[in-house]
C-alpha positions as CSV (number, residue, x, y, z in Angstrom):
1,K,-15.3,-14.5,16.3
2,S,-12.9,-12.8,18.6
3,R,-14.3,-10.5,21.3
4,K,-11.5,-8.0,20.6
5,A,-12.2,-4.9,18.5
6,G,-12.3,-5.8,14.9
7,G,-13.1,-9.5,15.5
8,M,-13.7,-10.3,11.9
9,W,-11.6,-11.5,9.0
10,L,-9.9,-8.8,6.9
11,S,-11.6,-10.3,3.8
12,D,-15.0,-9.8,5.4
13,L,-14.1,-6.3,6.5
14,V,-13.0,-5.4,2.9
15,Q,-16.3,-6.8,1.6
16,A,-18.3,-4.7,4.1
17,F,-16.3,-1.6,3.0
18,A,-17.2,-2.3,-0.6
19,D,-20.8,-3.0,0.2
20,E,-21.2,0.3,1.9
21,K,-19.4,2.3,-0.8
22,L,-21.5,0.7,-3.5
23,A,-24.8,1.0,-1.6
24,T,-24.2,4.7,-1.0
25,K,-23.3,5.2,-4.7
26,E,-19.9,6.7,-3.6
27,W,-18.4,4.2,-6.0
28,G,-19.5,2.7,-9.2
29,P,-19.0,-1.0,-9.8
30,N,-15.8,-0.4,-11.8
31,T,-14.2,1.5,-8.9
32,W,-14.6,-1.6,-6.8
33,T,-13.7,-4.3,-9.3
34,Q,-10.8,-2.6,-11.0
35,T,-9.3,-0.4,-8.3
36,F,-10.1,-1.2,-4.7
37,R,-10.7,-5.0,-4.9
38,P,-7.3,-5.8,-6.4
39,L,-5.5,-3.3,-4.1
40,L,-7.1,-4.6,-0.9
41,R,-6.7,-8.2,-2.0
42,D,-3.0,-7.5,-2.4
43,F,-2.8,-5.9,1.0
44,R,-4.6,-8.9,2.6
45,E,-2.2,-11.3,0.8
46,I,0.9,-9.5,1.8
47,V,0.1,-9.0,5.5
48,S,-1.4,-12.4,6.1
49,K,0.7,-15.3,7.5
50,A,-1.7,-18.1,6.8
51,K,-4.5,-19.2,4.4
52,R,-8.0,-20.1,5.4
53,T,-10.8,-21.9,3.6
54,I,-13.8,-19.9,2.5
55,T,-16.9,-20.6,0.5
56,N,-17.0,-18.1,-2.4
57,K,-20.1,-16.5,-3.8
58,D,-20.4,-19.4,-6.3
59,G,-20.5,-22.0,-3.4
60,V,-17.0,-23.3,-4.1
61,E,-14.5,-23.7,-1.3
62,E,-11.2,-22.0,-1.9
63,Q,-8.0,-21.1,0.1
64,I,-7.2,-17.4,0.5
65,W,-4.6,-15.5,2.5
66,D,-6.4,-13.8,5.4
67,I,-5.9,-12.3,8.8
68,Q,-8.1,-11.3,11.7
69,A,-8.7,-7.5,11.4
70,Y,-7.8,-6.9,15.1
71,E,-4.4,-8.4,14.5
72,I,-3.3,-5.7,12.0
73,E,-0.7,-3.5,13.5
74,E,2.1,-1.2,12.6
75,L,4.5,-4.0,11.6
76,H,1.9,-5.1,8.9
77,L,1.8,-1.6,7.5
78,Q,5.6,-1.4,7.4
79,T,5.7,-4.8,5.6
80,Y,3.1,-3.6,3.1
81,T,4.8,-0.2,2.5
82,E,8.2,-1.9,1.9
83,A,6.5,-4.3,-0.5
84,M,4.9,-1.4,-2.5
85,W,8.4,0.0,-3.4
86,K,9.3,-3.4,-4.9
87,F,5.9,-4.5,-6.1
88,P,5.8,-5.3,-9.9
89,K,3.5,-3.4,-12.2
90,N,0.5,-5.1,-13.8
91,Y,1.4,-8.5,-12.2
92,G,-2.3,-9.7,-12.6
93,S,-1.8,-10.0,-16.4
94,I,1.3,-12.3,-16.0
95,K,0.6,-16.0,-16.2
96,G,2.0,-18.2,-13.4
97,I,1.7,-15.6,-10.6
98,A,-1.2,-16.6,-8.3
99,D,-1.0,-14.0,-5.6
100,A,0.7,-10.8,-4.3
101,K,3.4,-12.8,-2.3
102,Q,4.5,-14.6,-5.5
103,A,4.4,-11.3,-7.5
104,L,6.6,-9.7,-4.8
105,N,9.2,-12.4,-5.2
106,S,9.0,-12.7,-9.0
107,G,11.9,-10.4,-9.8
108,L,9.8,-8.3,-12.2
109,P,10.6,-4.6,-12.5
110,P,8.9,-2.6,-9.8
111,Q,6.0,-0.2,-10.3
112,K,6.6,3.5,-10.3
113,R,6.7,5.4,-7.0
114,E,3.7,7.4,-8.0
115,N,1.7,4.2,-8.3
116,A,2.9,3.0,-4.9
117,F,1.9,6.2,-3.3
118,K,-1.5,6.0,-5.0
119,K,-2.0,2.6,-3.6
120,L,-1.0,3.7,-0.1
121,R,-3.5,6.6,-0.3
122,M,-6.3,4.2,-1.2
123,L,-5.3,1.8,1.6
124,K,-5.3,4.8,4.0
125,T,-8.9,5.4,3.0
126,F,-9.9,1.9,3.9
127,L,-8.0,1.9,7.2
128,G,-9.6,5.2,8.2
129,W,-13.0,3.8,7.4
130,A,-12.3,0.6,9.3
131,H,-11.2,2.5,12.4
132,K,-14.3,4.8,12.3
133,K,-16.4,1.6,12.2
134,K,-14.4,0.3,15.2
135,K,-13.2,-2.7,13.3
136,L,-9.5,-2.2,14.0
137,S,-7.9,-2.3,17.4
138,E,-6.1,1.0,16.8
139,Q,-6.0,3.9,14.3
140,L,-3.4,2.9,11.7
141,D,-4.0,5.0,8.7
142,Y,-1.8,7.8,9.8
143,L,1.2,5.4,9.8
144,L,1.3,5.1,6.0
145,P,3.7,7.4,4.2
146,T,2.3,10.0,1.9
147,E,3.8,11.7,-1.0
148,K,4.7,15.3,-0.1
149,R,3.9,17.5,-3.1
150,D,4.5,21.2,-2.7
151,K,1.9,22.8,-4.9
152,K,3.8,26.2,-5.0
153,R,6.8,24.5,-6.5
154,D,4.8,22.3,-9.0
155,K,4.5,24.6,-12.0
156,S,4.3,21.9,-14.6
157,K,1.5,19.7,-15.7
158,D,3.6,16.5,-15.8
159,G,4.0,16.3,-12.0
160,Y,7.7,17.0,-11.9
161,Q,9.0,19.5,-9.3
162,P,12.2,21.5,-9.2
163,W,14.7,20.6,-6.6
164,T,14.6,22.7,-3.4
165,D,17.8,24.2,-1.9
166,V,17.8,21.6,0.9
167,E,17.6,18.7,-1.6
168,L,20.4,20.2,-3.7
169,K,22.6,20.6,-0.7
170,K,22.0,17.1,0.3
171,I,23.0,15.9,-3.1
172,F,26.0,18.1,-3.8
173,E,27.5,19.3,-0.5
174,R,30.0,17.0,1.0
175,E,32.0,16.8,4.2
176,P,35.2,18.9,3.9
177,Y,38.4,17.0,3.1
178,P,40.9,16.5,5.9
179,V,43.4,19.3,6.3
180,D,46.4,17.1,5.8
181,G,44.8,14.6,3.5
182,Y,44.4,14.4,-0.3
183,R,43.9,17.5,-2.3
184,F,42.1,17.4,-5.5
185,W,38.9,18.7,-6.9
186,T,36.2,17.0,-8.9
187,P,33.0,18.5,-10.3
């Protein structure tokens, strides 16, 4: 293992995260298997540049995308964030797609932005935990974008918010037309 901070594989770090959360009963088994395991597997597959051979819990060797935890840096988080805006929904149930890299290049319709933000929030939880455990070379969780929701504006139960004045101006106000240029008005 590397002598640098976080000298373990990301896959091992993810398993340590899960082991701790399950041991402290912070999570139930379904939270791990249905939420965090697929999310963190996708993160590992998207940010990794190479595969490595591991022996799984059944004693079978397999190839997985992996990266040393200390190598994770801002560029990896930017790559993952950009991928989340294009990532297809429910790709795990589609035959012929083996991993997140294939899913990303599949041309399937992207997931909703709300789902992307939800995944980024969960990744932020993992990165914060890893930094506290001194497994990452730097604090990275603050680099992920978060959905800004103004609770004062959110009067509905469906999550939609009315436009602010600033947002409306950005949409509808335009640069003035040149004084000697064309003259017409459109709504």
